[in-house]
C-alpha positions, -999 to +999 in steps of 0.1 A: +755-343+374+763-310+390+747-275+395+769-246+405+754-221+429+764-185+433+759-174+470+752-139+458+720-151+441+707-173+469+701-157+503+689-191+517+717-214+505+702-245+523+669-241+504+689-235+471+708-267+477+676-287+482+660-273+451+692-281+431+691-317+443+655-320+433+662-306+398+692-329+393+673-359+404+644-352+380+670-347+352+687-380+360+654-399+360+644-382+328+676-393+312+668-428+324+634-425+306+651-415+274+674-445+275+647-469+284+625-457+256+654-458+231+662-494+241+626-506+241+617-489+208+647-505+191+639-539+205+602-536+195+612-531+158+593-511+132+559-518+148+525-513+132+512-480+118+477-468+128+458-437+121+437-423+149+416-395+137+379-384+134+370-409+107+340-431+115+347-466+128+379-459+145+386-478+177+421-471+192+417-494+222+409-523+199+441-515+180+460-517+213+444-550+222+453-565+188+489-554+193+489-570+228+476-603+215+502-604+187+530-597+213+517-625+235+516-649+205+553-641+198+567-646+233+540-665+253+540-637+279+515-609+277+528-573+280+517-559+314+527-522+309+519-496+283+537-464+275+518-437+255+535-407+239+516-375+246+504-372+210+493-408+208+473-403+240+457-371+227+448-387+194+432-417+212+408-394+230+401-373+198+393-404+178+370-419+205+351-386+209+346-382+171+327-415+170+297-398+185+286-429+203+280-437+240+310-462+239+332-436+222+324-409+247+329-433+276+363-445+263+375-409+257+369-401+293+388-431+307+418-423+330+450-443+324+441-465+354+406-472+340+420-480+306+446-503+321+418-523+338+399-526+305+430-537+286+442-561+313+475-545+320+491-535+353+499-499+344+498-472+318+521-442+317+518-411+295+551-393+287+549-356+283+586-349+289+608-330+266+646-327+262+669-301+247+680-310+212+695-276+200+700-242+216+664-232+206+645-265+202+632-293+223+619-328+213+596-353+229+613-380+249+587-406+238+576-404+202+540-407+188+538-443+198+521-468+221+547-492+235+538-524+254+562-546+272+564-570+302+582-559+333+578-570+369+583-549+400+614-558+419+630-575+389+658-600+393+682-617+369+659-646+361+624-631+358+609-628+323+609-590+321+619-580+286+631-545+298+652-542+329+670-514+348+700-524+368+713-500+394+744-498+416+740-487+451+760-458+463+778-457+496+753-463+524+730-484+502+708-458+485+703-451+448+714-414+450+742-397+467+746-359+471+779-340+473+782-304+483+816-288+475+828-253+482+846-242+451+854-206+461+844-180+486+810-176+468+806-207+446+792-241+457+788-272+435+759-295+442+763-330+427+740-359+426+755-394+419+734-421+403+742-453+384+718-473+362+720-495+332+688-502+311+688-534+290+663-551+266+666-587+275+646-599+245+635-586+211+601-604+212+571-598+233+568-561+226+537-543+213+544-512+192+519-489+175+531-459+155+503-434+157+496-408+130 
């Protein structure tokens, strides 16, 4: 992926190149997130619909626990990671606060790390990223869902992770390589090279809630 810099617009070209590399790196990793979500969402299937609103008796965290138990029953391995879409996370807090109970208020104030401890998973991430879909519109990278899956750190070919990201090292052994090319007297191309392949290794063991 490349950004072209015009020297007339950047008095400090070294700083401009560094900023360009940071932007390209974020974009590449955001693209990885899009691919990972698409692969995992497809492998998880239709999922279960839940409504998290201000109605009395709602308990979003119990819905998530139920989905985790069902996923464990299907594969024998409990999901250890959860991905919340931004809307799903917001509706979770809204629903808890609306219960007007001590437990509801306490749950609404939990951080992702605190909720992960309560649910017995290793990590929870909330996606707030967007991507360009048309000239004037953007869409959420992660939909209004909660997606649970099992994935180990430092994965290998034989571990039981159901979602894996394979990478190819660039020259020198890193995951990213930067090229700076002088195109003309005033134009410079900054390119970041990165290779990855994201694969769902199974279509069981996922927990998916579609939140409305």
